[in-house]
N, C-alpha and C positions, 0 to 999 in steps of 0.2 A: 795506673797499670797501662802499659803501652798497648796500643791497638794491635791485635793479632790479624795477620793476613793469611787466608787459607792457602796451603801449599799446592794443592791439586784439586781437581774436580771431586766434589763429594758424591756420595751415592745418589743424592737427590739431583745434583747437577748432571751426573752421567745419564740419568733417566731422561732429563730434560733434553740433553744433546741427542740422545737416541731418537727422540720424537721428531727432530728437525735435522735432516742431513746437511752437512757443511756445503758451502757454495761450490767448492772445487769438485765435489762428487756430482753435482748437477751438471757442471760443464763436461765432465768425462762421459756421462751417460748420454748427453745430448750434444755431440760435437757440432752438429749443424747450427746450434745456437751461438757457437763461439764467434766473437767478433773482435775487431781491433778496439783498443781503448779509445774512448771518445770523451771529449770535455764534458764536465757535469753542468747540467742546466736544471733549474728548479723544477721544470715540468717534464724532464726526461726520465725514462724508465730506469736508467742507470742511477740517477740521483735518488729515486725512491727506494731502489733496492739497497743502496748504501745506508740510507736512513734506517730501514728495517733491520739491516745487519747490526747497526749501532745499537738499536733498541733491544735486539735480541741479547746482545752482550751485556747491556745494562740490566735486563731481567736476570741474566745468568749470574751477574755479580750480586744482585739483591737477593736472589734465591740462595746463593751460596752462603751469604752472610746470615740469612734467616735460619738456614739449616744448622750452621755452626752455633748460633745463639741458642737454638732450642735444645741442643745437647749439652750446653754449658750451664754453669751456675754463676753467671756474670752479675756483678753488683755495681759496676761502674755506670754512673749516670749517663755519660756520653754514649756508651755502647748501647744502653737501653733505648736511648732516643734514636740512635742509628737503626736499631732493630725495628722500631716502630715506623721510622721514616722509610726503611726498605720496604715494608709492607705497603706503605702509601704509594710507592713508585711502581709497584707491579701492575702489569696489564692483565694477567691471568694467573691462575694457579694450576699446577699439574693435578691430574685427576686423583693420583694416589698420594697426594700430600696428606699428612696427619693433621687435618683441620681442627680436630678437637684439641689436640695438643697445642696448636697455634693459639686458639682462643683461651685455653687455660693459662698460657704464658702471659697473654695480655691482661687477663684477670689478675694474675699474680702481681704484675707490675703496678696495677692500679691499687691493689690491696696494700702494698707496701708503703704507699704514700701516707704521710702524716696528715691527720685531720685537725691538728692544732693550728696550722697556718697553711697558707698557699704561697709557695715560693718559686715554683717552677711550672713548666708546661707539660709535665709528664702526663697528667690526666687528659689534657687537651689533645696531645698527640695520640694517646691510646684510643680516644674516641674517634679521632680522624682515621685511625687504622681500622677500626671497626666499620666505619662508613665505607672505607675502601673495600673491605672484605664483602660487605653487603652488595656493592656494585659488581663484584666478581662472582656473584651468584652463589656465595657460600650458603649452605642450607640455613634457613631462618631458624629452624629448631635449635641449631648450634649457637647462633648469634643471640637468640632471645632466651637462652636458658636462664633460669632464676639466679643461679650463682653469679653470672656475669652482670646481669641487671642490678642485682642487689649490691654488688661491689661498686658499680658505677654510682648508684644513688647514694650509698653510704659515704663514698669518698667526697661527694659534693655537699650533700645535705648536712653532714656532721661538722662541716667547717663552722667557724664562729660566725655570728651574724654580720652581714655586710657592713652595717653602720659602725661596727667596732674595728674594721680593717683600716690600714693605712691606704692612702690614695692609690699607690702602685698596686698593692695587693688587691684592692677593690676592683681596679680596672681589669686585672688578670682574672679575678673571680667572675666578672661579668662576661668576659670572653669565653671562659671555660663553660659557664652555664649556657651560653648561646650555642657553643659547640655540642653540648649534651642535647639540646633541643634539636639541633640539626641531625645528630645521630639518631634520635628517636624517630624523626621524620623519615630518614633514609631507611630505617628498619621497617617502618610501617607502610611506607609508600614505595616499595621496591619496584613495583610495576605501575607506577603512577597512580593507580587506584588504591585507596586505603585497604590494607589487609586487616580484617576485623579480628582474626585469630591472634595476630601479632599484638594488636591493640589490647586484646583481652589479657594476654600474658604480661604486657608491660604494666597495665593498670593494677592487676592483682599484686604485683610486686610493690607498686607505689602506695596502695591503700594502707598498709600498716603504718607507714610514715605519717599518715594524716592524723593518727591518734597519738603521736609523740608528745612527751611532756614538754618538749622545747618548742616554743612558738615559731622560731625561725625555721626549724625542721618541718613543722606542719605547713608553714607558708610555702616553702620550696616544693613540697610534694603536691600541694593543692594547685600551685601554679603550673606544674607539669601536666596534671590531669586536665586542668582547664584548657591548656594550650592544645593538648591532643584532641579534646572534644571539639574545639573550634576547628581544628584541622579536618575533622570528620565531615563537617558540613551538616546542615539540618536534615537532609534526606537519609543520612546514614545513622543518625542517633537512634531512631526507632529500632533499626536492625541490631545495633550493639546491645541495647538494653533488653530488647525483647528476645533475642536469640542467643547472645553470648554471655549474658550475665543473669544469674538467678535473682529472685527478689531480695535476698539477703545482701547480695553484692550491690544491688541497686540502692539499697538503704545505706550501705557504706558510703556511696557517693554523696547521698543527701546529708548524712551525719558529718561527713568531712566538711562540706560547705557550711553547715549550721555551726559546727564547732569553730571553724575558722573565723567566724565573725566576732568571736569574743575577745580577740586580741586588740591591744591598744593602738597598734600601728594602723594608720589610715590606709596604707597600702595593703596591709593584710586584709582588712575588712573589705576593701574594694575587690581584691582578688577572689576572696571567698564569696562575695556577693555576686560577682560575675559568673562564678562556677555554679552557684545555686540557681541563678537565672537560666543558665544553659540547661541544667538538669530538669528544671520545671517545664521547659519547652518541649521535652520529650513526650510524645503522645503515647498513651497506654503504658506508662511507667509502672512496673510491678515492684511492690515494696513489701517487706516484712519488718518485724520489730518496730512497729509504729509507736508503741509506748516509749521506746527508747528515744525516738525523735522528739516526741512531745516533751519528755522530761528535759532533753537537751535544750529545746527552745526556752522552756521555763527557767532553766539555770542560767542562760546567757542573755536573754532578751533585755534585762535591765541594764546591761553594760553596752548595749548597741545604741548609739545616738545618731549615726549616719542615716538620713532619711531613706535613701534608696535601699540600704541594707535592711532596714525595718520593713520596707515594702516587700522585699523578697521573702523575709521571714513570714510575713502575713500571707503571701501567696502559697508558701509551703504549708502553712497551718491550714489554710482553706482547702488545699488539695487533700491533705490527710483527713480533715474533718468531713469532707464530702464523701470520700471513698471508704473511710474507716470510722464513721461517726461513733459507733458504740465503743470502740477501743479508745478513741481520742477523749470522749467524755469521761469514761471511767478513769483513765490515766490522769487527766487534768484535775478531776475531783480529788484524786489522791495526792497530787503535787502540793496542794496548799489546803490545809484543813480549815483555815480561816478565810480563804479566798483573798490572799494578799494582793498588793497592787499589780504584780506581774501577772498573776492568774486572772485578775480582773481585766487587764489589758488583752490577754489571750482570748477571754470569752468575747470581748468586743470584736476582736479580729475575726473570730469564728462566725460571728453573726453580722458581718459586714457585707455578706453576699446572700441574696434571697434563697437560692437553692440549698446552700449549706445551712442557713439559719433554720429552715424547716426541719432538717435532719437533727440538728443539735437540740432544738426545742423538744422534738419527739423523744430523743434519748433522755433528756432531763425529766420529762413526764414519766418515762418508764422507771427512772430511779425513784421518783416519788411514789409510784404505784406498786413498788415491790411488795410481796406478801408480808403481812405483819410479823410472821415468824422470823423473817430475815431482817426486818428493820428493828424489831424490838429485842435486841440482844445486848442492850447497853450494860447490863449487869456483868456481862462477860468481858467487857472492854475496860481499859484503864480509865481512871476517873477523869472526867472532862473530855474524853474522846468523843467527838460528835459523830453521829451516824451518817451514812452516805446520803440519806435523804436530806439531812440538814445542810450538808455541803451543796447538794443540788439546789436547795432553796437559796442559799447565798449566791450561787452562780446565776440563778434566775433573777434575783434582785438586781444584780449588776446589769444583766442583759436588758431587763425591762426599763432601765433608765434611758436606753438608747431609742430615740425616735425613729432611727433608720429601719428598725425591724418591726415597726408598728403593724404593717400589713400582715406579716407572717404571724404575729401574735394574735391578731384579729381572727385569722383563719383557724388557729388552733385554740381559740379562747375556751370553748367548752371543756376540752381535755385539760387544759392548764387550770381552769377554775376548779373543777372537781378534784384534780390531783392535789392542788394546794390546800383546798378546804379540808380534805382528809388528813393531809400532813399537819395542818394546824391542830386538828383534833388529836392526832397521835402525840404531838408535842405537848399539848396541854395535859393529856392523860399521863404521859411519862413524867412531866415536871411535877404534877400533883403527887405522883407516887414518890418521887425523890424528896419532895418537901415533907411528906409524912414520915419518911425514914430519917431525915436529918433535921426535922423541925425548922426548916428554912422557908422563907416566903420571899422569893425573888422573881416571881412570875413576870412582873412588869418592869424588871430591871432594864436599863437602857440597852444592854447587849445580850439579854436573855434569849435563848432559842425560841421561846414562845413569841416574844415581841418581834423577833426577826422574821418569823413565819408570817405573822399578821401584817408586818410592813411589806412583805413580798406580795401578799394578797392585795393590799392597797395599791402597790405599784402596778400589778397586773390590771386592775380596773382602770387606772389612769392611762396606762399604755394602750389599752383597748378602746379608749375613748369614753369611759363611763365615769366622767367627773361628777355628774349629779348624784350617782349612787354612792360615791365616796363621801360627798358632802352629807348625804342622808345618814350614812352610818356614823359620821362624826357627830352630827347633831343629836342622834338618838343614843349616843354612847355605845354604839354597837361594837367598836373595836375593843373597848375595855371589857364588854361582856364576853367577847370571844376568848379573851386571855384567861378567864377564870374558869376553873373546872366546875364550879357550882352554877354558873350562869352561861356556860358555853353554848348549851342548846338554844338559849334565848338569842344569843348573838348570831347563831347560825340562822335562826328564823328571820331575824332582821336582815341579814345579808341576803337570804333567799328572797325576802319580800322586795328588797331593792332591785333584784335581778329579774322580777316579773316582766319588766319592760324589754327584755331581750327579744331579738327577732325570733321568728317561729322555728327556724332551723336550729339555732343555738339551744333554745328551750327544749325542743324535741330530743336533741342528742343527749342533753343532760338528763331528761326525764327517763328515757329508755335505759340509759346507763344506770340510773338509780334503781330502776325496777330489777335489773340484773343483780345489783349489789344486795338489794333487800331479799331477793330469792336465795342468795348464797348464805344469808344470815352470818355475815362476818361481824363478830361482836364488836371489834374495834371501830368499825365504820358504820355500824347499824344506826346508832342514835343520830349522828349528823346526817346520815342518808335519809332517815325519817323526817328530820327537821326540814331538810331541803325539799323532800318529796311533798310534804303537806302544804308547803307554801306555793309550789308550782301548781297544785290542784286548783288554785284560783283562776288559772288560765282556761277559758272555755274551749280553746282549740287543741288542748292536750289530751292524749290518751284515747284517741278514737280507735275503737276495736279492742281496747284494753279495759273496758268498764268492769267486766266480771273479775279480772285479775286485780284491779284496783280495789274493788269492794272486798275481795278475799284478803288482800293484804291489810286493809284497814280493820277487818275483823280480827286478824292476828295481832295487830297493834293494840286494839282495845282490850285484848285478853293477855297482853304481854306481862311478864313478871316484874318488869321495871316500871316504876311509877312514872318516870319521865316519858317513857314511850307511850303509856296509856294517855297521859296528858297531851302529848303531841298528836296521838291518834284522834282524840276528841277535837283538837284544834283543826286538824285537817278535815274531819267530818263536818265541822262547822263551815269551813270554806266551801265544801261541796254543797251543803244544804242551802247555801245562799243562791245556788244556780237551780232554778225551777226544773230545768230539763233533766237534772241529775237525781232529783228526789225519788223518782220512781224506783231506781235501782238501789237506793239507800234504805228503803223500808225494811229490807231483810236484816239490817243491822240494828233494828229497834231493840231486840232482846239484849244485845251486847251493851247498848247505851243504858238501858234500864238497870243492868247489873252495876254500872258505875255509880248509881245512886246509893249503893251500899258501901262505897269507899269510905275509908277513914279520913283521907285527905280532903279537906273542905274545898280546896281549889278544883279538884277533879269533879266534885259534885256540882259545883257552880257551873263548870264548863259543860257537864252532861245536861244540866237543866237548859242551858242556852241552846245546845244541840237539839234537844227534844222540842223546844219551842219552834225552831226553824223547820225541823222535819215535819211537825204536825201542820204548820202553816202552809208548807208546800204540798201537802197531800190534798187529794180531793176530799170533799166534806164527808162522804160516806166512809172512806177509809180512815180518816182522822177521827171520826166519832167512834168507830169500832176500837181504835187504839186508845182513845181518851180514858176510858174506864180503867184499862190496864195500867196506864201511866199514873192515873190518880191514886190507884191502890199503892204504888211504890212511893208516892209522895207523902203519904200519911205520916210515916215516922219522922219526917223532916219538919213537921209543924211544931214539934216540941224541941227542936234544936236550940241550944243556948245561944248560938250565933244569930243575931237578929237579921243580918244581911241574908244569910242562907234561908232563914224562915220566910223572909219577905219574898225572895225569889221563888220559893216553892208555892207560896200562896198566890203570887201573881200568875204563875204558870197554871195553877189549878183553876183560877178564874177563867183563863182562856179555854181550858178543857171543858169547864162547865158550860161555857157559851157554845162550844162545839156540840156537846150532847143535847143541849136545849134546842139548838138549831135543827139537829137531826130529828129530835122528837117532834118538833113543830112541823117539820116537813112531812114526816110519816103520818102524824095525826091529821094534818091538813088533807092529805089524800084520802085517809079513812073517813074523815068527816064528809067530804064530798061524795064518796061512795055511799055512806049511810043515808045521806039526804036524798040521793038519787033512788035508793031502794026504800026510802021512807021507813027506815029501821030506827025508830025513835029511841029504843033502849040503848042501842050502840051510840047514837048521837049524844045522848046524855052522858054516857061514860067518857066519851071523847072530850066532851066539853069540860068535864072535871079532871081530865088527864089521868084516869085510873088505868094505868098500863096493863097490869095483869088481869084485872077484871075485864078489860077489853078482850084480852086473849081468851079468857074463860068463856065470854059471851060468844066469840067466834067459833070456838070448839063445840059448844053446846048446840049452836045453830046448825053446824055441819058435822054432827056426830057420825053420820054415815060415812064420812071420809077420814075417820080417826086413824084407820090403818095407813092411809096415804101420808097423813101428818106424821105418824110415828116413823115410817121409813125415811122420810125426808129429814126428820130431826136427828135420828140416830147418826147420820153422817157427820153432824156438827159436834158430836162428842169428842172427836179427835182434832178439832180445830186448834191451831197453835195459840190463838188468842184466848186468854182466860175469860173475858166477859162473854165470848161466844159460847164457850163450853158451859158456863154458868146458866146462860139463857136457855141452852138446849136442855139442860137437866130440869129446869123449871117447867119448860113447855112439855116435856115428857110426863111430868107429874100431872099436869093439867089434862093432857090428852088421854093418858091411861085410865083416868076415871070414867071415860065414856065407853070403855070396852064392856061387853056383856060378860056374864058369868062363865060362858064357855070359852073365854079367851085366856085361860090360865097359862097356856104355853107362851102366848105373846107377853104376858106379864113376867114370866120367868126369864124370857129373852131380854126384856128391858132391864130387869134387876141384874142379870148377868153382866150386861154392858156397863151398868152403873157401878158394879163392884170393881170393875177395872179402874174406875176413876177414884176409888178410895186410896190408890197409891199415887195420885197426881202430885206434881211438884208444888202446887199451890194449895195452901190450907183451906182457902175458901171453897175450892172445888171439891176437895175431900169431904169437907163438912156437909156441903149441900148434897153431894151424892149419897152420903150415909143417911141423911134426913129423908131423902126421897125414897130410898130403898125401904126404910122403916115404914114410911107411909103406905107404900104400895103393898108391902107384905102384910100389913095389918088391915088392909082394905079400909083405911080411914078415908072419909069423904071430905076431910078438911083441906082446903087449898094449901099448897106449900108456901112456906114463908117467901115473901117477895120483897124483902127489905132491900138488901144489897146496896145498889147505887143510890137510891133515893134517901135511905138512912144516912149514907155518907154525904150526900148533898146537903142534907139538913145540918149535919155537923159542921161542914165546911162553911156553909153560909153564915152560921153563927160566928165562927172564927174570923171570917172575912170582915164581919161587922165590928168585931172587937179590935182587929188589927188594921182597920182602915187608915188610921193616921200613919202607920208605918208604911203601908202600901203607897199612900200618896207621896210620902217623903222619898221613897225609892224611885218613884216615877219622875221626880223632878230632874231637870237637866243638870 
């Protein structure tokens, strides 16, 4: 089609001409300025005016052509290019020009270009025209409208990859791409300073391209974003991300860079890496959708081999881990149920910096400490689906292999130790339950959850520097004991014993934490908590100010419905009884320990006997002798036990009790003998010499019968004594003293009988029987002395049995 030449001034041109009067009108209005023609010189006013007139006519011609093109439907390539060139030659635009229509026409020209190949300069010329319009102060809202930007980006980004183009086409592509960058720069930096609003509009149009399925399209978009960010300068980055982009858009930038690294092209990876580096330099970067970024890193990390790119991925992960530790840990645990090699590498990255390591370890501890009701829902999960706590254990195992985080592990050791210990218990309990349901026995299988949990505990001790404790557990078979539900509590005891050497702060944290758990009575954690608790009781510097709470807790343990808890309670009490300064507080537990002598389990009885021996040994002589008779009474049924070992232990303890009582009697009788000699009371001295205890009492009461009322008042108080031997002695002494009352003391006798009748409901049969006998004697006014057999009859029987069983006792005492 032949080029059309406009026949006359268009409406647009007429408006243009009206704005500037022709030169001849100027001369007529100002005749005084009229001069004779002068030769043109480069610096003369006439030469400059001529140039301006020529430029005015060039603008007139360009505007006239633009106006004609806008109203036509021209498809000729040359005329399209002339239209764009005409825009580029303009110096200014009339104020009333339809600028929107002008931009729409440029957009249309670009949109009609094929994206299958690049054969012409149409795109390049269109972008140059846009740059020219920007310089002519066309409103930026018109030049940066999404439709124009989208068309420009689509026209370039959708072209085939550059490496598939011929040499000429590739050269043209590079020039066009450079022109696009210059156009973006012109739009953003119209006033020399970057316009952040314009940048925001441009980037929002670019972002969708960063998620394209085509790698070359993603690369081109990422390259433009990176170029714009570098253009902003470091001082402006905080403003753009903090003021003009919300956290979700900020994450779009981050995801764009992370996803860009997955491509095989080295150039792609370098571009994405540079962009990620720029983003991570932004202070106070606000981000949302953190889990999406973590999953993206996990999906693509394995395909990134370029060292600097992996370093930037590490920086990104550390930033997310420090600021969003809870979400990062939860997401990464869900990315790989078995903690694959990529997940393991990410855990190592997350713990390569101390401040992030502390947060990540703290979150993993929280995952292990989740309430049992949330962790124990395996029956509702698909078969073989590991709980979150198990995944946390696997992550911890990976982290604990790294010596770089040893200091942080040491700081959090008590929390990690307790959390892992209870997780081991939970895993053992669950595995045992599964085995019972399916008749399987795979607790110690190489990759079983139980073995993995135990290996994590071993790794924790090694990472924290407790190599000797690991060796101790190995030699004692402690790791195997931990993995069996039947022997788990014994393994916990061994592990706790190995940790007694911890420093004071670590032990104290664990101890107080255990006290809180024991108070809550969490059934799933109670047994291991008791096992750990009773071993720590060996440390004399623990529990200051908690003695009463400790004794109360041990009393509950001794009366617990679970045999294993009662056994552990006796073991803990034995640990405390070995500390002389603690025995005083433990005397109130004597009734609980005596009840354990009635157990069916022989192991419990043996442990109770050992506890009684240490308790009595630690008491003062007077307190021990008072308790000895009560203990001896409970030991009697054990003398006939078919188990020779238990019988020997009972007889050995009784010999110790007998020695205590004899020592007490010797001490008391010694004082009485000295007093009798001083008073020259020969009758009393003779009774003391023959050790006739109750006749001595009778002699004293008869001698001081005038004080019988005082004796009665003092004795009545002992009828309510918690110790059975004391109550028995009080009953006997009342019987002796009451005989000294005169016939007018009927009211006193009635009062005594009334108090004794209350003892006929006593829990001990010996007390009930003795009270009934004494009441009968007093009511019948019989003068016969009350039976005073009790202890010494028992002593005679035991002495005989000790003689018979002396070979067994000697054998038991051999080393």
